[in-house]
C-alpha positions as CSV (number, residue, x, y, z in Angstrom):
1,M,19.4,-147.4,-51.0
2,L,15.3,-146.5,-50.5
3,P,12.8,-145.8,-48.6
4,T,15.1,-142.4,-47.7
5,K,14.0,-139.7,-45.8
6,V,13.3,-136.0,-48.0
7,V,12.6,-132.7,-46.9
8,V,11.4,-130.3,-48.4
9,I,11.4,-126.8,-47.0
10,G,9.4,-123.8,-48.4
11,A,6.7,-126.6,-48.5
12,G,4.1,-123.7,-48.4
13,S,5.5,-123.0,-50.8
14,A,2.2,-122.2,-54.0
15,S,3.9,-123.2,-56.8
16,F,7.9,-125.2,-55.6
17,G,6.1,-126.8,-52.8
18,L,3.1,-128.4,-55.0
19,N,5.5,-129.0,-57.4
20,T,8.0,-131.0,-56.0
21,V,5.7,-132.8,-53.0
22,S,3.1,-133.8,-55.5
23,A,6.3,-135.3,-57.3
24,L,7.8,-137.5,-55.0
25,L,4.9,-139.2,-53.6
26,G,4.2,-139.7,-57.1
27,S,7.5,-141.2,-57.9
28,E,7.5,-145.5,-57.7
29,R,11.2,-145.9,-56.7
30,L,10.9,-143.9,-53.5
31,R,7.2,-145.6,-52.0
32,G,8.0,-145.6,-48.1
33,S,9.7,-142.4,-48.1
34,H,9.5,-140.2,-45.2
35,V,8.4,-136.3,-47.2
36,A,9.3,-133.7,-43.8
37,L,7.2,-131.0,-45.0
38,V,8.9,-127.1,-43.6
39,D,7.2,-124.3,-44.0
40,R,7.8,-121.1,-41.2
41,D,3.9,-120.6,-42.6
42,G,2.0,-122.3,-40.1
43,E,-0.9,-122.1,-41.9
44,A,0.5,-123.0,-45.5
45,V,2.5,-125.8,-44.2
46,A,-0.4,-127.7,-43.1
47,L,-2.7,-126.8,-46.2
48,M,0.0,-128.8,-48.0
49,G,0.3,-131.3,-45.3
50,R,-3.7,-132.1,-46.0
51,L,-2.8,-131.9,-50.1
52,A,0.4,-134.3,-49.5
53,A,-2.4,-136.8,-47.1
54,R,-4.4,-136.7,-49.9
55,L,-1.6,-138.4,-52.9
56,N,-1.1,-140.2,-50.0
57,R,-3.7,-142.2,-49.7
58,E,-5.2,-142.4,-53.0
59,W,-1.8,-142.6,-55.2
60,D,-1.3,-146.1,-52.3
61,A,1.7,-144.0,-51.7
62,E,3.0,-145.8,-48.1
63,M,4.9,-142.5,-47.1
64,T,5.5,-141.6,-44.1
65,I,3.9,-137.2,-44.0
66,S,5.4,-134.6,-41.5
67,T,4.9,-130.9,-41.0
68,H,7.4,-128.3,-38.9
69,T,7.3,-124.7,-38.9
70,H,11.2,-124.7,-38.3
71,H,13.5,-126.8,-40.2
72,A,15.1,-128.3,-37.6
73,E,12.6,-130.3,-36.6
74,A,12.4,-131.9,-39.5
75,L,16.1,-132.7,-40.2
76,E,17.0,-135.9,-38.1
77,G,18.2,-138.3,-40.5
78,A,17.4,-136.9,-43.2
79,A,19.2,-137.7,-46.5
80,F,18.7,-135.0,-48.8
81,V,17.2,-131.3,-48.1
82,V,15.6,-129.7,-50.9
83,S,14.7,-125.9,-50.5
84,A,13.4,-122.8,-52.7
85,I,13.3,-120.8,-49.2
86,E,12.7,-116.5,-50.3
87,V,12.4,-114.2,-46.6
88,P,9.1,-112.9,-47.6
89,P,7.4,-111.2,-49.0
90,R,8.9,-111.8,-52.7
91,E,7.0,-110.0,-55.4
92,A,7.1,-107.1,-53.1
93,L,11.1,-106.6,-51.2
94,W,11.8,-107.7,-55.2
95,R,9.7,-104.1,-56.1
96,S,11.7,-102.5,-53.7
97,D,14.8,-103.0,-54.8
98,Y,14.4,-102.2,-58.0
99,E,12.7,-98.6,-56.9
100,L,15.3,-97.5,-53.7
101,A,17.7,-97.6,-56.2
102,L,15.9,-95.8,-58.9
103,K,15.9,-93.6,-56.9
104,H,19.6,-93.2,-56.9
105,G,19.4,-92.8,-60.3
106,V,20.1,-97.3,-60.8
107,R,18.3,-98.8,-63.1
108,Q,17.9,-102.2,-63.3
109,P,17.1,-104.3,-66.5
110,Y,15.4,-106.7,-64.0
111,A,17.3,-107.1,-60.3
112,E,16.3,-109.6,-59.7
113,N,20.2,-112.4,-59.2
114,G,22.1,-110.0,-60.6
115,G,23.2,-106.0,-60.1
116,P,22.5,-104.1,-56.6
117,G,19.5,-105.9,-56.5
118,G,20.7,-109.2,-56.9
119,F,23.3,-108.2,-53.6
120,A,20.4,-107.3,-51.7
121,H,18.5,-110.0,-53.0
122,A,21.3,-112.6,-51.4
123,A,22.2,-110.9,-48.6
124,R,18.5,-111.6,-47.1
125,N,18.0,-115.0,-47.9
126,I,22.3,-116.6,-47.1
127,G,21.7,-115.8,-43.3
128,P,18.6,-118.0,-43.0
129,V,20.0,-121.2,-45.9
130,L,23.7,-120.7,-43.3
131,E,21.3,-121.5,-40.9
132,I,19.4,-124.2,-42.1
133,A,23.4,-125.7,-43.9
134,H,24.7,-125.3,-40.0
135,D,21.9,-127.1,-37.6
136,M,22.3,-129.8,-41.5
137,E,26.0,-129.9,-40.0
138,R,24.7,-131.5,-36.2
139,L,21.5,-132.8,-37.3
140,C,22.2,-134.6,-41.2
141,P,25.7,-134.1,-41.7
142,Q,25.8,-136.6,-44.7
143,A,22.5,-135.7,-46.5
144,L,22.7,-133.3,-49.9
145,Y,21.4,-129.6,-49.9
146,I,19.3,-129.1,-53.4
147,N,19.0,-125.9,-53.9
148,Y,16.4,-123.8,-55.5
149,T,17.3,-120.4,-54.2
150,N,17.6,-117.8,-55.5
151,P,19.6,-116.3,-56.7
152,M,21.0,-119.6,-57.4
153,T,25.2,-118.3,-57.6
154,R,25.2,-116.6,-55.2
155,I,23.2,-118.9,-52.1
156,C,24.9,-122.5,-53.1
157,D,28.4,-120.2,-53.0
158,A,26.8,-119.4,-49.5
159,I,26.9,-123.3,-48.8
160,A,29.8,-123.9,-50.6
161,R,31.7,-122.0,-49.3
162,Y,30.4,-121.7,-44.7
163,S,29.9,-125.0,-44.1
164,A,31.1,-128.5,-44.4
165,I,27.1,-129.2,-46.4
166,R,26.9,-131.2,-49.6
167,V,25.4,-128.5,-52.2
168,V,23.0,-129.0,-56.1
169,G,21.9,-125.8,-57.5
170,L,19.3,-127.1,-60.1
171,C,17.3,-125.3,-62.7
172,H,14.8,-125.2,-65.0
173,Q,16.2,-122.0,-67.1
174,I,17.7,-124.2,-70.2
175,R,14.3,-125.3,-71.3
176,V,14.4,-122.2,-72.6
177,G,17.7,-122.4,-74.7
178,Y,14.7,-125.1,-75.9
179,A,12.4,-123.7,-76.7
180,M,13.9,-121.5,-79.0
181,V,16.4,-122.9,-80.6
182,G,13.7,-124.9,-81.7
183,L,11.4,-121.6,-83.0
184,A,14.4,-122.2,-85.3
185,L,14.6,-125.0,-86.2
186,A,10.7,-125.8,-86.5
187,E,10.8,-125.9,-90.5
188,P,12.9,-128.0,-91.3
189,L,12.7,-130.5,-88.3
190,G,8.4,-130.7,-88.4
191,F,7.6,-128.8,-85.5
192,D,4.7,-126.9,-84.3
193,V,4.7,-123.1,-83.2
194,P,2.9,-122.8,-80.6
195,S,0.2,-119.9,-81.2
196,G,1.5,-117.3,-78.5
197,F,5.1,-118.3,-78.6
198,T,6.4,-114.8,-79.5
199,G,9.5,-114.7,-76.3
200,T,11.0,-116.2,-73.0
201,Q,9.2,-113.2,-70.4
202,A,8.3,-115.1,-67.1
203,H,5.2,-114.7,-67.4
204,P,1.6,-116.2,-67.5
205,R,0.7,-115.0,-71.5
206,T,4.2,-116.9,-72.9
207,I,5.4,-119.9,-70.5
208,P,3.4,-122.5,-71.6
209,P,3.6,-121.8,-75.7
210,M,7.2,-121.1,-74.6
211,L,7.2,-124.8,-73.0
212,A,5.4,-126.7,-75.5
213,M,8.1,-125.9,-78.2
214,A,10.3,-126.7,-75.1
215,R,9.0,-129.7,-75.0
216,Q,9.8,-131.3,-78.7
217,A,12.5,-129.7,-79.2
218,Q,14.0,-131.8,-75.7
219,E,12.5,-134.9,-77.2
220,R,14.7,-134.7,-80.5
221,L,17.6,-132.4,-80.4
222,T,20.8,-132.1,-77.1
223,I,22.1,-129.5,-75.5
224,R,25.0,-128.1,-73.9
225,A,25.8,-125.7,-72.6
226,A,27.6,-123.7,-69.7
227,G,29.4,-120.7,-67.9
228,L,26.5,-119.6,-64.5
229,N,23.6,-120.2,-63.8
230,H,20.5,-117.6,-66.1
231,F,24.3,-117.4,-67.5
232,T,24.9,-120.4,-69.7
233,W,26.1,-120.7,-73.1
234,M,25.8,-123.3,-75.7
235,L,28.2,-125.5,-77.0
236,S,27.2,-128.5,-78.4
237,L,24.0,-128.7,-80.1
238,H,23.5,-133.0,-81.8
239,D,19.8,-134.4,-83.2
240,K,19.4,-137.2,-80.8
241,R,18.6,-139.1,-83.9
242,S,20.7,-139.1,-86.4
243,G,23.6,-137.4,-84.5
244,E,24.1,-134.7,-86.4
245,D,25.1,-131.8,-85.9
246,L,23.0,-129.0,-86.0
247,Y,24.8,-125.3,-84.7
248,P,25.4,-124.6,-88.2
249,L,22.0,-125.1,-90.1
250,F,21.1,-123.2,-86.5
251,A,22.5,-119.7,-87.0
252,E,21.2,-120.8,-90.0
253,R,17.8,-119.9,-89.3
254,W,18.6,-118.1,-86.0
255,A,18.9,-115.6,-88.5
256,A,16.3,-115.3,-90.4
257,L,14.1,-115.0,-88.0
258,E,12.2,-111.8,-86.9
259,P,14.6,-109.6,-85.2
260,S,12.2,-108.1,-82.7
261,F,12.9,-111.5,-80.7
262,E,14.9,-111.9,-78.2
263,P,17.4,-109.0,-79.4
264,L,19.4,-109.1,-77.6
265,T,20.5,-112.5,-77.9
266,R,20.9,-111.6,-80.6
267,K,23.5,-109.6,-80.3
268,V,25.4,-111.3,-77.6
269,Y,25.4,-113.9,-79.6
270,A,26.5,-111.8,-83.1
271,A,29.2,-110.6,-81.0
272,F,30.7,-113.6,-78.8
273,G,29.5,-116.3,-81.9
274,L,28.0,-118.6,-78.7
275,F,24.3,-118.4,-78.1
276,P,23.0,-117.6,-74.4
277,I,20.8,-120.8,-73.1
278,P,18.5,-117.8,-70.8
279,G,17.1,-115.4,-73.1
280,D,16.5,-111.7,-72.8
281,E,14.8,-111.3,-69.0
282,H,18.0,-113.2,-67.4
283,L,21.0,-112.3,-70.1
284,C,19.9,-108.9,-69.5
285,E,21.0,-108.9,-65.8
286,Y,24.5,-110.0,-66.1
287,L,25.6,-107.3,-68.3
288,P,26.9,-103.5,-69.2
289,W,25.4,-103.2,-71.7
290,L,21.4,-102.5,-70.2
291,S,21.1,-99.7,-67.9
292,D,22.3,-95.8,-69.5
293,P,20.0,-93.6,-68.6
294,I,20.4,-91.4,-71.9
295,I,21.0,-94.1,-74.7
296,R,18.2,-96.2,-72.1
297,P,18.9,-99.7,-73.8
298,W,16.1,-101.8,-72.1
299,E,13.9,-99.6,-75.2
300,K,16.0,-100.8,-77.7
301,Y,16.2,-105.0,-76.9
302,D,12.3,-104.3,-75.8
303,V,13.9,-105.5,-71.9
304,R,10.5,-105.9,-69.5
305,L,10.6,-105.7,-65.9
306,Y,9.3,-108.5,-63.8
307,D,5.3,-107.9,-63.1
308,W,5.4,-108.1,-59.9
309,D,1.4,-107.7,-58.6
310,L,0.5,-109.6,-61.4
311,M,2.4,-112.1,-60.3
312,A,1.7,-112.0,-56.3
313,R,-2.1,-112.6,-57.3
314,R,-1.9,-115.9,-59.2
315,R,0.0,-117.4,-56.8
316,A,-3.3,-116.1,-54.4
317,D,-5.0,-118.0,-57.1
318,R,-3.1,-121.4,-56.9
319,R,-3.4,-120.6,-52.6
320,A,-7.1,-121.6,-53.6
321,D,-6.6,-124.3,-55.6
322,I,-4.0,-126.3,-52.7
323,A,-6.4,-125.6,-50.8
324,A,-9.6,-127.1,-53.3
325,M,-7.3,-130.2,-53.8
326,A,-6.3,-131.3,-50.1
327,D,-9.8,-130.3,-48.9
328,G,-11.1,-133.0,-51.5
329,T,-13.4,-130.6,-53.9
330,K,-10.7,-130.2,-56.9
331,G,-8.5,-133.2,-58.3
332,I,-5.6,-134.7,-59.1
333,E,-4.0,-136.1,-61.7
334,Q,-3.1,-133.0,-63.0
335,L,-0.7,-133.1,-60.4
336,R,0.2,-137.3,-61.2
337,T,2.3,-134.8,-63.8
338,A,4.5,-132.5,-61.8
339,D,7.9,-131.7,-62.3
340,S,10.2,-131.8,-59.1
341,E,12.7,-129.9,-62.0
342,G,14.8,-131.5,-61.2
343,A,15.2,-132.6,-58.1
344,L,13.0,-136.5,-57.4
345,E,15.6,-137.6,-60.7
346,V,18.9,-135.9,-58.0
347,I,17.0,-137.8,-55.2
348,E,16.5,-141.4,-57.0
349,S,19.5,-141.7,-58.5
350,V,21.9,-141.0,-56.1
351,A,19.8,-143.4,-53.2
352,G,19.2,-146.1,-55.5
353,A,23.3,-145.4,-56.7
354,E,22.2,-145.5,-59.9
355,A,23.9,-142.6,-62.4
356,R,22.2,-140.4,-64.4
357,Y,22.5,-137.7,-67.3
358,H,21.7,-133.9,-65.7
359,Q,21.5,-131.4,-68.6
360,A,22.1,-128.5,-65.8
361,V,23.2,-128.7,-61.6
362,N,24.8,-126.1,-60.4
363,V,28.5,-127.1,-58.1
364,P,31.8,-125.9,-57.1
365,N,34.5,-125.8,-60.6
366,R,36.3,-128.8,-59.8
367,G,37.6,-128.7,-63.7
368,Q,34.8,-128.8,-65.3
369,V,35.2,-124.6,-66.6
370,A,38.6,-125.0,-67.8
371,N,38.9,-120.9,-66.7
372,L,36.4,-120.2,-64.6
373,P,38.6,-119.9,-60.9
374,E,38.3,-122.8,-59.0
375,G,35.6,-123.7,-56.4
376,A,33.4,-121.0,-57.7
377,I,29.8,-122.2,-58.5
378,V,29.9,-123.3,-62.8
379,E,26.3,-124.4,-64.2
380,T,27.5,-127.3,-66.7
381,P,25.6,-130.7,-67.4
382,G,26.8,-133.0,-64.8
383,V,25.9,-136.9,-63.7
384,S,23.9,-137.9,-60.2
385,S,24.7,-141.3,-58.4
386,G,25.3,-142.6,-55.6
387,A,28.5,-140.9,-54.6
388,G,26.1,-137.7,-54.7
389,V,26.3,-134.7,-58.3
390,E,29.4,-134.3,-60.4
391,G,29.7,-131.5,-62.7
392,L,31.6,-133.1,-66.3
393,A,34.6,-131.5,-67.6
394,V,33.1,-129.0,-70.2
395,G,36.4,-127.8,-70.7
396,A,37.3,-123.7,-71.9
397,L,34.7,-121.1,-72.8
398,P,35.6,-118.8,-75.4
399,E,38.0,-115.9,-73.4
400,G,35.4,-112.9,-73.9
401,I,31.8,-115.0,-71.9
402,A,34.7,-116.2,-69.8
403,E,35.7,-112.6,-68.6
404,L,32.5,-111.9,-68.4
405,C,31.5,-115.2,-66.3
406,R,35.2,-114.7,-63.9
407,R,34.0,-110.6,-63.5
408,E,29.8,-111.9,-62.2
409,I,31.6,-115.0,-59.8
410,T,33.3,-111.8,-58.3
411,V,30.7,-110.2,-57.3
412,G,28.8,-112.7,-55.8
413,R,31.5,-113.7,-53.6
414,L,31.8,-110.1,-52.8
415,G,28.1,-109.6,-51.3
416,V,28.4,-113.4,-50.2
417,D,31.5,-112.5,-48.3
418,A,29.4,-109.2,-47.5
419,A,26.6,-110.9,-45.8
420,V,27.7,-113.8,-43.7
421,H,31.2,-111.0,-42.3
422,G,28.4,-107.9,-42.3
423,D,30.9,-106.3,-43.9
424,R,30.4,-102.6,-45.8
425,R,33.4,-102.5,-47.0
426,A,33.2,-106.1,-49.2
427,A,29.3,-104.7,-49.9
428,L,30.8,-101.7,-51.2
429,Q,32.9,-104.0,-53.7
430,C,30.6,-105.9,-54.7
431,L,28.3,-102.9,-55.7
432,L,31.3,-101.2,-57.4
433,L,32.2,-104.1,-59.6
434,D,28.8,-104.4,-60.3
435,P,27.8,-103.8,-64.9
436,V,24.7,-102.3,-63.5
437,I,27.4,-99.2,-61.6
438,T,28.8,-96.4,-62.8
439,D,29.6,-94.2,-60.5
440,M,31.1,-94.9,-57.0
441,D,29.1,-92.0,-54.4
442,T,26.2,-93.9,-56.1
443,A,27.3,-97.2,-55.2
444,E,26.9,-95.7,-51.7
445,R,24.5,-94.3,-51.5
446,V,22.5,-97.3,-52.4
447,L,24.9,-100.0,-50.6
448,E,23.5,-97.4,-47.0
449,E,19.5,-97.4,-49.0
450,Y,19.6,-101.0,-48.8
451,L,21.0,-101.9,-45.4
452,R,18.7,-98.8,-43.9
453,A,15.9,-100.5,-46.1
454,Y,16.5,-103.9,-45.1
455,R,17.4,-103.1,-41.2
456,E,15.8,-106.1,-39.7
457,P,17.0,-109.2,-42.5
458,L,20.6,-107.3,-43.5
459,A,21.2,-106.9,-39.8
460,Q,25.0,-108.1,-39.4
461,F,25.9,-104.7,-40.9
462,W,24.9,-103.1,-38.1
463,A,26.4,-105.3,-35.2
């Protein structure tokens, strides 16, 4: 069944686009395929097209490369659509989501995927995402939509409930769990602890040592986790070599770590009995105990905001690197190890009709998690094959954890419904049920603030 056609939407991205395109062009199994690059930013997609042409030539990939500024130009005949679109500018809008709510006394712990910011973020992206899905219904109805756009659960829910397109969401956050587990088990298992591994924040100083720790742990350990994206829980932990259950040893060694390391994760683990996988930075978004303006729990747990300015600058720096590689003034060998965060593996498996295990896939619940709602987007281990991607059954979550997940599912679905229909009442209910909001009048003011500030991308609420 190989070669195939893959459409990459958001290909001009200096991180997602670079990694995904490099991984696809470096695949021996996809040799001769058609990779269509799409981005509304014509300059960015042209730049990525030039780099792809160089990779295609120097790596002898024998692929057809095309560039497009609208997805509808590229979809016909596609078997896979890989998308990580964002209504731009990403960092500026994220900061705005945080600051607009703060004007009304709502101090969100992170404001990306949960909280009022999660509603605004999802609502902006749902319209463009569903435009892609509906065009896929016309032009490539059997294609698989591989989603990276956040908020992952809400975006996948919109596609699953409001289109006929198959969708799977992929996310690398389980690596954070491996890094934390690896640190705890470093001494008994002989892992080297990288210098500078002091936490799991998405920061240039933290990410490299965290990933180095995670790689060691992934080679030796198998974690089985389930729940929702950025809100999963470690169900089991085993040694790949011996099959030994290492959860008891992990619990003992975790308790001995410095208490200042991921203090929120530590507190939640103690209260609910299963280890949270995402790390403090994402875990904080879905909990009702992080936003009290009097207690200021974000200080107690050292929950930090995303560094919007720094990450925007890094995005610009990466764009310059891409230009140098595209023009031939910088080497490309480092791209041989580019990680598409699972997209390549899914595409190779489905196109080649070969079964492959994945540690985390986001697909509708068809019994994978017994006590979460049917059809809700859940994150569990899964298998890809010629039939597509299926989640694996993990049984029931402990009831306290399941209730936290059910609340987030309800909040997310209300937000999706509101964005699709321009329904202000559903949007208000989404905010009222969100754990960050504690006052009805405040919820109304925050919602109105968002709808006014984002009137153009949220025009459906003004129709």
